[in-house]
Gaussian input, Z-matrix of N, CA and C with variables (Angstrom, degrees):
# hf/3-21g

backbone

0 1
 N
 C     1     B1
 C     2     B2     1     A1
 N     3     B3     2     A2     1     D1
 C     4     B4     3     A3     2     D2
 C     5     B5     4     A4     3     D3
 N     6     B6     5     A5     4     D4
 C     7     B7     6     A6     5     D5
 C     8     B8     7     A7     6     D6
 N     9     B9     8     A8     7     D7
 C    10    B10     9     A9     8     D8
 C    11    B11    10    A10     9     D9
 N    12    B12    11    A11    10    D10
 C    13    B13    12    A12    11    D11
 C    14    B14    13    A13    12    D12
 N    15    B15    14    A14    13    D13
 C    16    B16    15    A15    14    D14
 C    17    B17    16    A16    15    D15
 N    18    B18    17    A17    16    D16
 C    19    B19    18    A18    17    D17
 C    20    B20    19    A19    18    D18
 N    21    B21    20    A20    19    D19
 C    22    B22    21    A21    20    D20
 C    23    B23    22    A22    21    D21
 N    24    B24    23    A23    22    D22
 C    25    B25    24    A24    23    D23
 C    26    B26    25    A25    24    D24
 N    27    B27    26    A26    25    D25
 C    28    B28    27    A27    26    D26
 C    29    B29    28    A28    27    D27
 N    30    B30    29    A29    28    D28
 C    31    B31    30    A30    29    D29
 C    32    B32    31    A31    30    D30
 N    33    B33    32    A32    31    D31
 C    34    B34    33    A33    32    D32
 C    35    B35    34    A34    33    D33
 N    36    B36    35    A35    34    D34
 C    37    B37    36    A36    35    D35
 C    38    B38    37    A37    36    D36
 N    39    B39    38    A38    37    D37
 C    40    B40    39    A39    38    D38
 C    41    B41    40    A40    39    D39
 N    42    B42    41    A41    40    D40
 C    43    B43    42    A42    41    D41
 C    44    B44    43    A43    42    D42
 N    45    B45    44    A44    43    D43
 C    46    B46    45    A45    44    D44
 C    47    B47    46    A46    45    D45
 N    48    B48    47    A47    46    D46
 C    49    B49    48    A48    47    D47
 C    50    B50    49    A49    48    D48
 N    51    B51    50    A50    49    D49
 C    52    B52    51    A51    50    D50
 C    53    B53    52    A52    51    D51
 N    54    B54    53    A53    52    D52
 C    55    B55    54    A54    53    D53
 C    56    B56    55    A55    54    D54
 N    57    B57    56    A56    55    D55
 C    58    B58    57    A57    56    D56
 C    59    B59    58    A58    57    D57
 N    60    B60    59    A59    58    D58
 C    61    B61    60    A60    59    D59
 C    62    B62    61    A61    60    D60
 N    63    B63    62    A62    61    D61
 C    64    B64    63    A63    62    D62
 C    65    B65    64    A64    63    D63
 N    66    B66    65    A65    64    D64
 C    67    B67    66    A66    65    D65
 C    68    B68    67    A67    66    D66
 N    69    B69    68    A68    67    D67
 C    70    B70    69    A69    68    D68
 C    71    B71    70    A70    69    D69
 N    72    B72    71    A71    70    D70
 C    73    B73    72    A72    71    D71
 C    74    B74    73    A73    72    D72
 N    75    B75    74    A74    73    D73
 C    76    B76    75    A75    74    D74
 C    77    B77    76    A76    75    D75
 N    78    B78    77    A77    76    D76
 C    79    B79    78    A78    77    D77
 C    80    B80    79    A79    78    D78
 N    81    B81    80    A80    79    D79
 C    82    B82    81    A81    80    D80
 C    83    B83    82    A82    81    D81
 N    84    B84    83    A83    82    D82
 C    85    B85    84    A84    83    D83
 C    86    B86    85    A85    84    D84
 N    87    B87    86    A86    85    D85
 C    88    B88    87    A87    86    D86
 C    89    B89    88    A88    87    D87
 N    90    B90    89    A89    88    D88
 C    91    B91    90    A90    89    D89
 C    92    B92    91    A91    90    D90
 N    93    B93    92    A92    91    D91
 C    94    B94    93    A93    92    D92
 C    95    B95    94    A94    93    D93
 N    96    B96    95    A95    94    D94
 C    97    B97    96    A96    95    D95
 C    98    B98    97    A97    96    D96
 N    99    B99    98    A98    97    D97
 C   100   B100    99    A99    98    D98
 C   101   B101   100   A100    99    D99
 N   102   B102   101   A101   100   D100
 C   103   B103   102   A102   101   D101
 C   104   B104   103   A103   102   D102
 N   105   B105   104   A104   103   D103
 C   106   B106   105   A105   104   D104
 C   107   B107   106   A106   105   D105
 N   108   B108   107   A107   106   D106
 C   109   B109   108   A108   107   D107
 C   110   B110   109   A109   108   D108
 N   111   B111   110   A110   109   D109
 C   112   B112   111   A111   110   D110
 C   113   B113   112   A112   111   D111
 N   114   B114   113   A113   112   D112
 C   115   B115   114   A114   113   D113
 C   116   B116   115   A115   114   D114
 N   117   B117   116   A116   115   D115
 C   118   B118   117   A117   116   D116
 C   119   B119   118   A118   117   D117
 N   120   B120   119   A119   118   D118
 C   121   B121   120   A120   119   D119
 C   122   B122   121   A121   120   D120
 N   123   B123   122   A122   121   D121
 C   124   B124   123   A123   122   D122
 C   125   B125   124   A124   123   D123
 N   126   B126   125   A125   124   D124
 C   127   B127   126   A126   125   D125
 C   128   B128   127   A127   126   D126
 N   129   B129   128   A128   127   D127
 C   130   B130   129   A129   128   D128
 C   131   B131   130   A130   129   D129
 N   132   B132   131   A131   130   D130
 C   133   B133   132   A132   131   D131
 C   134   B134   133   A133   132   D132
 N   135   B135   134   A134   133   D133
 C   136   B136   135   A135   134   D134
 C   137   B137   136   A136   135   D135
 N   138   B138   137   A137   136   D136
 C   139   B139   138   A138   137   D137
 C   140   B140   139   A139   138   D138
 N   141   B141   140   A140   139   D139
 C   142   B142   141   A141   140   D140
 C   143   B143   142   A142   141   D141
 N   144   B144   143   A143   142   D142
 C   145   B145   144   A144   143   D143
 C   146   B146   145   A145   144   D144
 N   147   B147   146   A146   145   D145
 C   148   B148   147   A147   146   D146
 C   149   B149   148   A148   147   D147
 N   150   B150   149   A149   148   D148
 C   151   B151   150   A150   149   D149
 C   152   B152   151   A151   150   D150
 N   153   B153   152   A152   151   D151
 C   154   B154   153   A153   152   D152
 C   155   B155   154   A154   153   D153
 N   156   B156   155   A155   154   D154
 C   157   B157   156   A156   155   D155
 C   158   B158   157   A157   156   D156
 N   159   B159   158   A158   157   D157
 C   160   B160   159   A159   158   D158
 C   161   B161   160   A160   159   D159
 N   162   B162   161   A161   160   D160
 C   163   B163   162   A162   161   D161
 C   164   B164   163   A163   162   D162
 N   165   B165   164   A164   163   D163
 C   166   B166   165   A165   164   D164
 C   167   B167   166   A166   165   D165
 N   168   B168   167   A167   166   D166
 C   169   B169   168   A168   167   D167
 C   170   B170   169   A169   168   D168
 N   171   B171   170   A170   169   D169
 C   172   B172   171   A171   170   D170
 C   173   B173   172   A172   171   D171
 N   174   B174   173   A173   172   D172
 C   175   B175   174   A174   173   D173
 C   176   B176   175   A175   174   D174

   B1=1.4395
   B2=1.5489
   B3=1.3499
   B4=1.4581
   B5=1.5349
   B6=1.3327
   B7=1.5007
   B8=1.4314
   B9=1.3105
   B10=1.4903
   B11=1.5083
   B12=1.3485
   B13=1.4602
   B14=1.5292
   B15=1.2763
   B16=1.4392
   B17=1.5576
   B18=1.3151
   B19=1.4579
   B20=1.5250
   B21=1.3038
   B22=1.4969
   B23=1.5967
   B24=1.3245
   B25=1.4484
   B26=1.5035
   B27=1.3275
   B28=1.4686
   B29=1.5048
   B30=1.2889
   B31=1.5237
   B32=1.4765
   B33=1.3038
   B34=1.4451
   B35=1.5303
   B36=1.3679
   B37=1.4393
   B38=1.5753
   B39=1.2652
   B40=1.4769
   B41=1.4826
   B42=1.3450
   B43=1.5232
   B44=1.4879
   B45=1.3592
   B46=1.4891
   B47=1.5133
   B48=1.3042
   B49=1.5237
   B50=1.5491
   B51=1.3516
   B52=1.4638
   B53=1.5148
   B54=1.3498
   B55=1.4472
   B56=1.5460
   B57=1.3144
   B58=1.5052
   B59=1.5150
   B60=1.3605
   B61=1.4947
   B62=1.5026
   B63=1.3256
   B64=1.4430
   B65=1.5558
   B66=1.2857
   B67=1.5058
   B68=1.5142
   B69=1.3139
   B70=1.4971
   B71=1.5260
   B72=1.3174
   B73=1.4453
   B74=1.5304
   B75=1.3820
   B76=1.4697
   B77=1.5301
   B78=1.2746
   B79=1.4305
   B80=1.5076
   B81=1.2890
   B82=1.4695
   B83=1.5726
   B84=1.2770
   B85=1.4786
   B86=1.4800
   B87=1.3557
   B88=1.5274
   B89=1.5569
   B90=1.2909
   B91=1.4424
   B92=1.5627
   B93=1.3352
   B94=1.4869
   B95=1.5354
   B96=1.3090
   B97=1.4967
   B98=1.5293
   B99=1.3196
   B100=1.5026
   B101=1.5154
   B102=1.3579
   B103=1.4020
   B104=1.5749
   B105=1.2802
   B106=1.4619
   B107=1.5268
   B108=1.3334
   B109=1.4841
   B110=1.5525
   B111=1.3509
   B112=1.4011
   B113=1.5345
   B114=1.3515
   B115=1.4486
   B116=1.5191
   B117=1.3475
   B118=1.4317
   B119=1.5585
   B120=1.2943
   B121=1.4425
   B122=1.5228
   B123=1.3675
   B124=1.4735
   B125=1.4739
   B126=1.3400
   B127=1.4621
   B128=1.5342
   B129=1.2646
   B130=1.4165
   B131=1.5581
   B132=1.3511
   B133=1.4068
   B134=1.5585
   B135=1.2498
   B136=1.5144
   B137=1.5122
   B138=1.3358
   B139=1.4909
   B140=1.4986
   B141=1.3363
   B142=1.4715
   B143=1.5019
   B144=1.2831
   B145=1.5327
   B146=1.5195
   B147=1.3355
   B148=1.4822
   B149=1.5602
   B150=1.2773
   B151=1.5171
   B152=1.4957
   B153=1.3179
   B154=1.4997
   B155=1.5006
   B156=1.3367
   B157=1.4242
   B158=1.5371
   B159=1.3400
   B160=1.4806
   B161=1.4733
   B162=1.3096
   B163=1.4840
   B164=1.5171
   B165=1.3442
   B166=1.4097
   B167=1.5510
   B168=1.3002
   B169=1.4611
   B170=1.4821
   B171=1.3554
   B172=1.4560
   B173=1.5006
   B174=1.2936
   B175=1.4832
   B176=1.4386
   A1=114.20
   A2=114.56
   A3=119.35
   A4=111.66
   A5=113.77
   A6=117.82
   A7=113.64
   A8=116.41
   A9=122.85
   A10=114.20
   A11=115.27
   A12=119.48
   A13=107.75
   A14=123.45
   A15=123.11
   A16=111.24
   A17=114.57
   A18=117.78
   A19=114.72
   A20=118.41
   A21=121.13
   A22=110.63
   A23=121.53
   A24=117.69
   A25=112.82
   A26=117.38
   A27=121.01
   A28=111.11
   A29=116.39
   A30=120.58
   A31=109.09
   A32=119.70
   A33=122.87
   A34=110.89
   A35=115.46
   A36=121.30
   A37=110.94
   A38=117.07
   A39=124.12
   A40=110.66
   A41=116.53
   A42=121.31
   A43=111.28
   A44=115.09
   A45=117.72
   A46=111.38
   A47=115.88
   A48=122.64
   A49=109.10
   A50=116.39
   A51=121.00
   A52=110.19
   A53=116.64
   A54=118.13
   A55=112.47
   A56=117.86
   A57=118.79
   A58=112.46
   A59=113.82
   A60=118.03
   A61=109.17
   A62=120.58
   A63=121.57
   A64=108.20
   A65=116.80
   A66=116.35
   A67=112.85
   A68=117.87
   A69=123.25
   A70=109.29
   A71=117.77
   A72=124.05
   A73=111.07
   A74=115.30
   A75=117.77
   A76=111.19
   A77=122.81
   A78=122.03
   A79=110.36
   A80=118.36
   A81=122.05
   A82=109.10
   A83=118.80
   A84=121.10
   A85=108.44
   A86=114.76
   A87=120.25
   A88=106.28
   A89=120.17
   A90=123.12
   A91=110.05
   A92=114.93
   A93=117.91
   A94=112.11
   A95=116.40
   A96=120.53
   A97=108.31
   A98=118.60
   A99=122.72
   A100=106.52
   A101=119.84
   A102=122.97
   A103=109.22
   A104=119.34
   A105=120.29
   A106=111.57
   A107=117.18
   A108=118.64
   A109=110.29
   A110=116.18
   A111=120.83
   A112=111.62
   A113=116.66
   A114=120.73
   A115=107.13
   A116=120.92
   A117=122.48
   A118=111.45
   A119=119.24
   A120=123.36
   A121=109.80
   A122=115.64
   A123=116.74
   A124=111.96
   A125=119.03
   A126=118.66
   A127=112.05
   A128=121.67
   A129=125.44
   A130=113.31
   A131=118.47
   A132=123.81
   A133=107.92
   A134=117.98
   A135=121.72
   A136=113.88
   A137=116.98
   A138=116.81
   A139=110.22
   A140=117.90
   A141=117.51
   A142=109.82
   A143=114.00
   A144=121.59
   A145=104.09
   A146=117.13
   A147=120.05
   A148=106.40
   A149=111.94
   A150=119.73
   A151=109.40
   A152=116.55
   A153=118.83
   A154=114.48
   A155=118.40
   A156=121.73
   A157=114.38
   A158=113.87
   A159=118.64
   A160=113.09
   A161=117.29
   A162=119.16
   A163=110.03
   A164=119.80
   A165=122.64
   A166=110.07
   A167=119.02
   A168=120.74
   A169=114.01
   A170=117.90
   A171=124.08
   A172=108.56
   A173=120.87
   A174=121.55
   A175=113.80
   D1=-27.93
   D2=176.75
   D3=-59.48
   D4=-42.70
   D5=179.88
   D6=-59.02
   D7=-40.40
   D8=177.70
   D9=-58.66
   D10=-46.54
   D11=-178.30
   D12=-73.65
   D13=-22.88
   D14=175.49
   D15=-79.08
   D16=-42.11
   D17=-174.93
   D18=-86.83
   D19=-22.71
   D20=-172.39
   D21=-61.42
   D22=-41.53
   D23=179.49
   D24=-63.73
   D25=-37.48
   D26=179.90
   D27=-69.73
   D28=-38.34
   D29=177.08
   D30=-66.86
   D31=-43.57
   D32=179.88
   D33=-61.29
   D34=-46.73
   D35=177.73
   D36=-59.88
   D37=-39.19
   D38=178.51
   D39=-62.52
   D40=-45.98
   D41=179.05
   D42=-64.69
   D43=-42.35
   D44=179.47
   D45=-66.44
   D46=-39.95
   D47=178.15
   D48=-60.82
   D49=-42.40
   D50=179.39
   D51=-58.59
   D52=-52.00
   D53=-175.65
   D54=-69.77
   D55=-32.15
   D56=175.06
   D57=-64.93
   D58=-43.61
   D59=179.16
   D60=-67.96
   D61=-37.51
   D62=-179.49
   D63=-65.14
   D64=-40.74
   D65=179.11
   D66=-68.52
   D67=-35.78
   D68=176.48
   D69=-60.74
   D70=-49.44
   D71=-177.07
   D72=-64.61
   D73=-41.71
   D74=177.24
   D75=-69.19
   D76=-31.49
   D77=175.49
   D78=-71.84
   D79=-40.85
   D80=177.01
   D81=-62.19
   D82=-45.08
   D83=-179.75
   D84=-57.49
   D85=-48.12
   D86=-173.09
   D87=-66.18
   D88=-39.18
   D89=-179.97
   D90=-63.19
   D91=-46.64
   D92=177.94
   D93=-60.99
   D94=-41.39
   D95=-179.87
   D96=-64.08
   D97=-41.13
   D98=-176.82
   D99=-66.81
   D100=-43.65
   D101=-179.27
   D102=-66.14
   D103=-40.96
   D104=177.85
   D105=-64.76
   D106=-38.24
   D107=179.77
   D108=-69.24
   D109=-38.07
   D110=176.30
   D111=-64.17
   D112=-41.42
   D113=-179.53
   D114=-67.02
   D115=-46.08
   D116=-179.97
   D117=-61.27
   D118=-38.98
   D119=179.88
   D120=-66.33
   D121=-39.97
   D122=178.16
   D123=-70.00
   D124=-37.09
   D125=178.93
   D126=-72.55
   D127=-34.54
   D128=177.40
   D129=-72.60
   D130=-23.09
   D131=179.53
   D132=-71.27
   D133=-31.50
   D134=-176.92
   D135=-93.51
   D136=-9.07
   D137=177.23
   D138=-83.86
   D139=136.59
   D140=175.95
   D141=-73.67
   D142=143.39
   D143=-179.18
   D144=-74.52
   D145=136.24
   D146=175.99
   D147=-91.47
   D148=139.97
   D149=176.29
   D150=-93.94
   D151=157.02
   D152=179.46
   D153=-53.70
   D154=-28.12
   D155=-178.49
   D156=-73.30
   D157=-21.15
   D158=178.55
   D159=-62.70
   D160=-39.89
   D161=-173.40
   D162=-72.29
   D163=-32.46
   D164=179.81
   D165=-71.65
   D166=-29.47
   D167=175.45
   D168=-67.89
   D169=-28.13
   D170=-176.28
   D171=-74.83
   D172=-27.56
   D173=-176.78
   D174=-79.69

């Protein structure tokens, strides 16, 4: 029982640390995905849309 009382605080802190880091990494990934989607939407908004006739003129 002595081992349990000695190890339990360290184990609890390890578990808490794991979940905190997991939440941080998930938030970071979601933020990077949102920024990427916003950047792609901004880039696509300024690109002229090609019509089907444009490709035949290139050939």
